[in-house]
LOKOLGU-194203 format. One record per atom (N, C-alpha, C): atom name; x, y, z. Coordinates in nm, 4 decimals. Last residue first. Layout:
<at CA; px X; py Y; pz Z> $
...
END
This chain:
<at N; px 3.4469; py 8.9310; pz 5.7508> $
<at CA; px 3.4684; py 9.0026; pz 5.8744> $
<at C; px 3.5158; py 8.9104; pz 5.9816> $
<at N; px 3.4903; py 8.9646; pz 5.4031> $
<at CA; px 3.4887; py 8.8800; pz 5.5242> $
<at C; px 3.5122; py 8.9650; pz 5.6471> $
<at N; px 3.4622; py 9.0582; pz 5.1413> $
<at CA; px 3.3968; py 9.1256; pz 5.2539> $
<at C; px 3.3879; py 9.0362; pz 5.3764> $
<at N; px 3.6636; py 9.1161; pz 4.8884> $
<at CA; px 3.6389; py 9.0114; pz 4.9896> $
<at C; px 3.5850; py 9.0808; pz 5.1133> $
<at N; px 3.6090; py 9.2007; pz 4.5600> $
<at CA; px 3.6185; py 9.2477; pz 4.6991> $
<at C; px 3.5810; py 9.1325; pz 4.7923> $
<at N; px 3.8151; py 9.0862; pz 4.3005> $
<at CA; px 3.6854; py 9.0804; pz 4.3686> $
<at C; px 3.7048; py 9.1280; pz 4.5118> $
<at N; px 4.0297; py 9.3028; pz 4.1166> $
<at CA; px 4.0099; py 9.1921; pz 4.2093> $
<at C; px 3.8710; py 9.1991; pz 4.2739> $
<at N; px 3.9698; py 9.3722; pz 3.7755> $
<at CA; px 3.9823; py 9.4226; pz 3.9139> $
<at C; px 3.9572; py 9.3046; pz 4.0080> $
<at N; px 4.1590; py 9.3132; pz 3.4839> $
<at CA; px 4.0477; py 9.2751; pz 3.5723> $
<at C; px 4.0739; py 9.3249; pz 3.7141> $
<at N; px 4.2583; py 9.5879; pz 3.2853> $
<at CA; px 4.2972; py 9.4763; pz 3.3719> $
<at C; px 4.1800; py 9.4406; pz 3.4620> $
<at N; px 4.1049; py 9.6588; pz 2.9732> $
<at CA; px 4.1345; py 9.6949; pz 3.1120> $
<at C; px 4.1679; py 9.5697; pz 3.1933> $
<at N; px 4.2852; py 9.5873; pz 2.6725> $
<at CA; px 4.1665; py 9.5658; pz 2.7565> $
<at C; px 4.2013; py 9.6027; pz 2.9000> $
<at N; px 4.4701; py 9.8450; pz 2.5089> $
<at CA; px 4.4604; py 9.7135; pz 2.5732> $
<at C; px 4.3332; py 9.7059; pz 2.6584> $
<at N; px 4.3681; py 10.0076; pz 2.2127> $
<at CA; px 4.3939; py 10.0153; pz 2.3567> $
<at C; px 4.3828; py 9.8768; pz 2.4174> $
<at N; px 4.5299; py 10.0245; pz 1.9107> $
<at CA; px 4.4246; py 9.9572; pz 1.9862> $
<at C; px 4.4614; py 9.9615; pz 2.1337> $
<at N; px 4.7528; py 10.1203; pz 1.7843> $
<at CA; px 4.6529; py 10.2169; pz 1.8299> $
<at C; px 4.5417; py 10.1552; pz 1.9133> $
<at N; px 4.8907; py 9.8987; pz 1.7023> $
<at CA; px 4.9518; py 9.9821; pz 1.8061> $
<at C; px 4.8527; py 10.0823; pz 1.8635> $
<at N; px 4.7339; py 9.8047; pz 1.4958> $
<at CA; px 4.7349; py 9.7289; pz 1.6212> $
<at C; px 4.7991; py 9.8093; pz 1.7339> $
<at N; px 4.8052; py 9.9807; pz 1.2952> $
<at CA; px 4.6707; py 9.9880; pz 1.3515> $
<at C; px 4.6648; py 9.9170; pz 1.4853> $
<at N; px 5.0602; py 9.8844; pz 1.2382> $
<at CA; px 5.0430; py 10.0188; pz 1.2935> $
<at C; px 4.9065; py 10.0352; pz 1.3583> $
<at N; px 4.9938; py 9.6303; pz 1.1344> $
<at CA; px 5.0809; py 9.6419; pz 1.2525> $
<at C; px 5.0664; py 9.7780; pz 1.3180> $
<at N; px 4.8420; py 9.7047; pz 0.9114> $
<at CA; px 4.7794; py 9.6288; pz 1.0201> $
<at C; px 4.8616; py 9.6380; pz 1.1489> $
<at N; px 5.0443; py 9.8264; pz 0.7618> $
<at CA; px 4.9305; py 9.9074; pz 0.8053> $
<at C; px 4.8587; py 9.8383; pz 0.9209> $
<at N; px 5.1999; py 9.6026; pz 0.7115> $
<at CA; px 5.2552; py 9.7114; pz 0.7927> $
<at C; px 5.1444; py 9.8026; pz 0.8439> $
<at N; px 5.0195; py 9.4549; pz 0.5502> $
<at CA; px 5.0661; py 9.4019; pz 0.6777> $
<at C; px 5.1232; py 9.5089; pz 0.7687> $
<at N; px 4.9931; py 9.6260; pz 0.3285> $
<at CA; px 4.8740; py 9.5889; pz 0.4067> $
<at C; px 4.9161; py 9.5388; pz 0.5451> $
<at N; px 5.2600; py 9.6247; pz 0.2392> $
<at CA; px 5.1963; py 9.7492; pz 0.2808> $
<at C; px 5.0750; py 9.7217; pz 0.3692> $
<at N; px 5.2907; py 9.3551; pz 0.1713> $
<at CA; px 5.3740; py 9.4135; pz 0.2773> $
<at C; px 5.3099; py 9.5416; pz 0.3290> $
<at N; px 5.1025; py 9.3380; pz -0.0370> $
<at CA; px 5.0900; py 9.2520; pz 0.0807> $
<at C; px 5.1687; py 9.3099; pz 0.1978> $
<at N; px 5.2071; py 9.5231; pz -0.2186> $
<at CA; px 5.0749; py 9.5465; pz -0.1605> $
<at C; px 5.0541; py 9.4622; pz -0.0353> $
<at N; px 5.4507; py 9.3974; pz -0.2791> $
<at CA; px 5.4498; py 9.5294; pz -0.2164> $
<at C; px 5.3151; py 9.5591; pz -0.1511> $
<at N; px 5.3598; py 9.1585; pz -0.4001> $
<at CA; px 5.4416; py 9.1532; pz -0.2781> $
<at C; px 5.4352; py 9.2874; pz -0.2053> $
<at N; px 5.2212; py 9.2612; pz -0.6233> $
<at CA; px 5.1517; py 9.1763; pz -0.5257> $
<at C; px 5.2277; py 9.1716; pz -0.3932> $
<at N; px 5.4282; py 9.3981; pz -0.7592> $
<at CA; px 5.3118; py 9.4697; pz -0.7048> $
<at C; px 5.2414; py 9.3889; pz -0.5977> $
<at N; px 5.6104; py 9.2133; pz -0.8626> $
<at CA; px 5.6465; py 9.2930; pz -0.7447> $
<at C; px 5.5248; py 9.3567; pz -0.6787> $
<at N; px 5.5516; py 9.0938; pz -1.0987> $
<at CA; px 5.5126; py 9.0228; pz -0.9775> $
<at C; px 5.5404; py 9.1013; pz -0.8505> $
<at N; px 5.6621; py 9.2448; pz -1.2985> $
<at CA; px 5.5163; py 9.2450; pz -1.2891> $
<at C; px 5.4658; py 9.1666; pz -1.1684> $
<at N; px 5.9387; py 9.1902; pz -1.2708> $
<at CA; px 5.8835; py 9.3183; pz -1.2245> $
<at C; px 5.7319; py 9.3159; pz -1.2111> $
<at N; px 5.9774; py 8.8487; pz -1.1546> $
<at CA; px 5.9869; py 8.9534; pz -1.2565> $
<at C; px 5.9129; py 9.0780; pz -1.2079> $
<at N; px 6.1259; py 8.7603; pz -0.8370> $
<at CA; px 6.0103; py 8.7693; pz -0.9265> $
<at C; px 6.0385; py 8.8691; pz -1.0380> $
<at N; px 6.3108; py 8.7667; pz -0.6422> $
<at CA; px 6.3152; py 8.6514; pz -0.7314> $
<at C; px 6.1992; py 8.6506; pz -0.8302> $
<at N; px 6.2649; py 8.9865; pz -0.4848> $
<at CA; px 6.3953; py 8.9736; pz -0.5498> $
<at C; px 6.3980; py 8.8629; pz -0.6540> $
<at N; px 6.0280; py 8.9584; pz -0.3524> $
<at CA; px 6.0247; py 9.0319; pz -0.4792> $
<at C; px 6.1568; py 9.0186; pz -0.5548> $
<at N; px 6.0983; py 8.8405; pz -0.1144> $
<at CA; px 6.0305; py 8.7581; pz -0.2143> $
<at C; px 6.0282; py 8.8265; pz -0.3506> $
<at N; px 6.1889; py 9.0425; pz 0.0463> $
<at CA; px 6.2901; py 8.9609; pz -0.0218> $
<at C; px 6.2266; py 8.8714; pz -0.1278> $
<at N; px 5.9644; py 9.1375; pz 0.1751> $
<at CA; px 6.0124; py 9.2104; pz 0.0576> $
<at C; px 6.1168; py 9.1309; pz -0.0206> $
<at N; px 5.9465; py 8.9880; pz 0.4029> $
<at CA; px 5.8634; py 8.9463; pz 0.2887> $
<at C; px 5.9059; py 9.0187; pz 0.1616> $
<at N; px 6.0863; py 9.1351; pz 0.5841> $
<at CA; px 6.1530; py 9.0192; pz 0.5244> $
<at C; px 6.0761; py 8.9670; pz 0.4035> $
<at N; px 5.8859; py 9.3113; pz 0.6618> $
<at CA; px 5.9982; py 9.3609; pz 0.5826> $
<at C; px 6.0756; py 9.2470; pz 0.5170> $
<at N; px 5.7231; py 9.1384; pz 0.8111> $
<at CA; px 5.6711; py 9.2023; pz 0.6899> $
<at C; px 5.7843; py 9.2513; pz 0.6010> $
<at N; px 5.8959; py 9.0740; pz 1.0199> $
<at CA; px 5.8452; py 8.9669; pz 0.9338> $
<at C; px 5.7918; py 9.0249; pz 0.8034> $
<at N; px 5.9291; py 9.3273; pz 1.1373> $
<at CA; px 6.0438; py 9.2588; pz 1.0768> $
<at C; px 6.0001; py 9.1477; pz 0.9830> $
<at N; px 5.6713; py 9.3716; pz 1.2372> $
<at CA; px 5.7247; py 9.4589; pz 1.1324> $
<at C; px 5.8399; py 9.3896; pz 1.0608> $
<at N; px 5.6569; py 9.1662; pz 1.4317> $
<at CA; px 5.5580; py 9.1762; pz 1.3245> $
<at C; px 5.6073; py 9.2592; pz 1.2076> $
<at N; px 5.8783; py 9.2216; pz 1.6060> $
<at CA; px 5.8693; py 9.0965; pz 1.5293> $
<at C; px 5.7723; py 9.1053; pz 1.4122> $
<at N; px 6.0763; py 9.4876; pz 1.6268> $
<at CA; px 5.9340; py 9.4555; pz 1.6391> $
<at C; px 5.9097; py 9.3355; pz 1.5472> $
<at N; px 6.3317; py 9.5329; pz 1.5534> $
<at CA; px 6.3106; py 9.4876; pz 1.6898> $
<at C; px 6.1654; py 9.4549; pz 1.7180> $
<at N; px 6.3981; py 9.5915; pz 1.2972> $
<at CA; px 6.3451; py 9.7015; pz 1.3780> $
<at C; px 6.3326; py 9.6635; pz 1.5248> $
<at N; px 6.6735; py 9.5030; pz 1.0877> $
<at CA; px 6.5679; py 9.4651; pz 1.1833> $
<at C; px 6.5279; py 9.5840; pz 1.2700> $
<at N; px 6.7174; py 9.6302; pz 0.7665> $
<at CA; px 6.7648; py 9.6361; pz 0.9045> $
<at C; px 6.6511; py 9.5995; pz 0.9985> $
<at N; px 6.7869; py 9.5083; pz 0.4677> $
<at CA; px 6.6710; py 9.5281; pz 0.5537> $
<at C; px 6.7196; py 9.5183; pz 0.6980> $
<at N; px 6.9562; py 9.6301; pz 0.1815> $
<at CA; px 6.9639; py 9.5713; pz 0.3159> $
<at C; px 6.8373; py 9.6050; pz 0.3940> $
<at N; px 6.9190; py 9.5466; pz -0.1475> $
<at CA; px 6.8807; py 9.6449; pz -0.0462> $
<at C; px 6.8792; py 9.5759; pz 0.0898> $
<at N; px 6.9693; py 9.3972; pz -0.3738> $
<at CA; px 7.0767; py 9.4143; pz -0.2765> $
<at C; px 7.0460; py 9.5201; pz -0.1719> $
<at N; px 6.7970; py 9.3180; pz -0.5650> $
<at CA; px 6.8409; py 9.4575; pz -0.5691> $
<at C; px 6.9547; py 9.4837; pz -0.4720> $
<at N; px 6.8344; py 9.0051; pz -0.7365> $
<at CA; px 6.8137; py 9.0810; pz -0.6123> $
<at C; px 6.8673; py 9.2234; pz -0.6260> $
<at N; px 6.6895; py 8.9629; pz -1.0578> $
<at CA; px 6.8099; py 8.9655; pz -0.9754> $
<at C; px 6.7808; py 9.0471; pz -0.8501> $
<at N; px 6.5254; py 8.7790; pz -1.3180> $
<at CA; px 6.5212; py 8.8628; pz -1.1983> $
<at C; px 6.6510; py 8.8528; pz -1.1189> $
<at N; px 6.6805; py 8.7704; pz -1.6492> $
<at CA; px 6.6192; py 8.7053; pz -1.5326> $
<at C; px 6.6204; py 8.7980; pz -1.4114> $
<at N; px 6.5803; py 8.9765; pz -1.9165> $
<at CA; px 6.6861; py 8.9448; pz -1.8211> $
<at C; px 6.6205; py 8.8770; pz -1.7018> $
<at N; px 6.4662; py 8.9222; pz -2.2479> $
<at CA; px 6.4388; py 8.9459; pz -2.1060> $
<at C; px 6.5551; py 8.8989; pz -2.0185> $
<at N; px 6.6388; py 9.0788; pz -2.5207> $
<at CA; px 6.5961; py 8.9553; pz -2.4548> $
<at C; px 6.5694; py 8.9849; pz -2.3077> $
<at N; px 6.7415; py 9.2773; pz -2.6630> $
<at CA; px 6.6073; py 9.3003; pz -2.6106> $
<at C; px 6.5510; py 9.1745; pz -2.5460> $
<at N; px 7.0639; py 9.4144; pz -2.6671> $
<at CA; px 6.9821; py 9.2938; pz -2.6656> $
<at C; px 6.8474; py 9.3278; pz -2.6043> $
<at N; px 7.2294; py 9.6469; pz -2.8821> $
<at CA; px 7.1573; py 9.6141; pz -2.7580> $
<at C; px 7.0744; py 9.4873; pz -2.7750> $
<at N; px 7.5468; py 9.6035; pz -3.0224> $
<at CA; px 7.4041; py 9.6044; pz -3.0524> $
<at C; px 7.3290; py 9.5654; pz -2.9246> $
<at N; px 7.8189; py 9.8132; pz -2.9174> $
<at CA; px 7.7521; py 9.6832; pz -2.9285> $
<at C; px 7.6029; py 9.7001; pz -2.9555> $
<at N; px 7.9620; py 10.0745; pz -3.1276> $
<at CA; px 7.8962; py 10.0281; pz -3.0036> $
<at C; px 7.8288; py 9.8931; pz -3.0241> $
<at N; px 8.2741; py 10.0901; pz -3.2714> $
<at CA; px 8.1351; py 10.0596; pz -3.3032> $
<at C; px 8.0678; py 10.0066; pz -3.1758> $
<at N; px 8.5373; py 10.1133; pz -3.2012> $
<at CA; px 8.4703; py 10.2368; pz -3.2419> $
<at C; px 8.3227; py 10.2152; pz -3.2782> $
<at N; px 8.6288; py 9.8527; pz -3.1432> $
<at CA; px 8.6108; py 9.9483; pz -3.0334> $
<at C; px 8.5342; py 10.0745; pz -3.0731> $
<at N; px 8.4528; py 9.5804; pz -3.2868> $
<at CA; px 8.5474; py 9.6899; pz -3.3052> $
<at C; px 8.5237; py 9.7928; pz -3.1963> $
<at N; px 8.2441; py 9.4219; pz -3.2197> $
<at CA; px 8.3770; py 9.3678; pz -3.1919> $
<at C; px 8.4844; py 9.4736; pz -3.2129> $
<at N; px 7.9975; py 9.5192; pz -3.2898> $
<at CA; px 8.0449; py 9.5457; pz -3.1551> $
<at C; px 8.1810; py 9.4879; pz -3.1233> $
<at N; px 7.9295; py 9.4734; pz -3.5504> $
<at CA; px 7.8341; py 9.4311; pz -3.4471> $
<at C; px 7.8894; py 9.4473; pz -3.3068> $
<at N; px 8.1278; py 9.5236; pz -3.7281> $
<at CA; px 8.0376; py 9.6336; pz -3.6961> $
<at C; px 7.9422; py 9.5991; pz -3.5829> $
<at N; px 8.2473; py 9.2729; pz -3.7524> $
<at CA; px 8.3229; py 9.3826; pz -3.6934> $
<at C; px 8.2309; py 9.4963; pz -3.6500> $
<at N; px 8.0419; py 9.1334; pz -3.8776> $
<at CA; px 8.0880; py 9.0901; pz -3.7459> $
<at C; px 8.1656; py 9.1995; pz -3.6761> $
<at N; px 8.0310; py 9.2700; pz -4.1202> $
<at CA; px 7.9140; py 9.2725; pz -4.0328> $
<at C; px 7.9529; py 9.2315; pz -3.8911> $
<at N; px 8.2794; py 9.2028; pz -4.2261> $
<at CA; px 8.2521; py 9.3415; pz -4.1890> $
<at C; px 8.1325; py 9.3510; pz -4.0950> $
<at N; px 8.2368; py 8.9276; pz -4.2674> $
<at CA; px 8.3445; py 8.9737; pz -4.1803> $
<at C; px 8.3210; py 9.1162; pz -4.1360> $
<at N; px 8.0280; py 8.9302; pz -4.4502> $
<at CA; px 8.0072; py 8.8693; pz -4.3194> $
<at C; px 8.1140; py 8.9158; pz -4.2223> $
<at N; px 8.1539; py 9.0556; pz -4.6675> $
<at CA; px 8.0408; py 9.1214; pz -4.6028> $
<at C; px 8.0153; py 9.0632; pz -4.4636> $
<at N; px 8.3456; py 8.8623; pz -4.7272> $
<at CA; px 8.3887; py 8.9953; pz -4.6861> $
<at C; px 8.2740; py 9.0657; pz -4.6140> $
<at N; px 8.1822; py 8.6477; pz -4.8034> $
<at CA; px 8.2744; py 8.6334; pz -4.6913> $
<at C; px 8.3171; py 8.7697; pz -4.6394> $
<at N; px 8.0509; py 8.7455; pz -5.0305> $
<at CA; px 7.9745; py 8.7077; pz -4.9109> $
<at C; px 8.0633; py 8.7008; pz -4.7882> $
<at N; px 8.2573; py 8.7852; pz -5.2195> $
<at CA; px 8.1873; py 8.9009; pz -5.1612> $
<at C; px 8.1091; py 8.8667; pz -5.0364> $
<at N; px 8.5230; py 8.5499; pz -5.1329> $
<at CA; px 8.4172; py 8.6027; pz -5.2182> $
<at C; px 8.3474; py 8.7188; pz -5.1502> $
<at N; px 8.8779; py 8.5608; pz -5.0802> $
<at CA; px 8.7413; py 8.5457; pz -5.0318> $
<at C; px 8.6426; py 8.6106; pz -5.1274> $
<at N; px 9.1180; py 8.3795; pz -5.2591> $
<at CA; px 9.0634; py 8.5113; pz -5.2367> $
<at C; px 8.9184; py 8.4953; pz -5.1922> $
END
């Protein structure tokens, strides 16, 4: 006949989530980083696409490392947009040839 300790251990095991009517005990252990699975569609602009691909680096970092990646991508995308506003240098005009 099992002693009181054995019965209590058996009941504790059943109450810890092995019985269908008792919910499992939540774990507070850190979970390793996992990719979010968000697809990045190429835009056709090499600079923008390179910045968007940088977002994949966040998939392998814990949440507290995401900020650095997001800020870097944001800064790079802002630079790409700013570069679109820069007017190209005027084309050089041909020298006049005054031969007669």
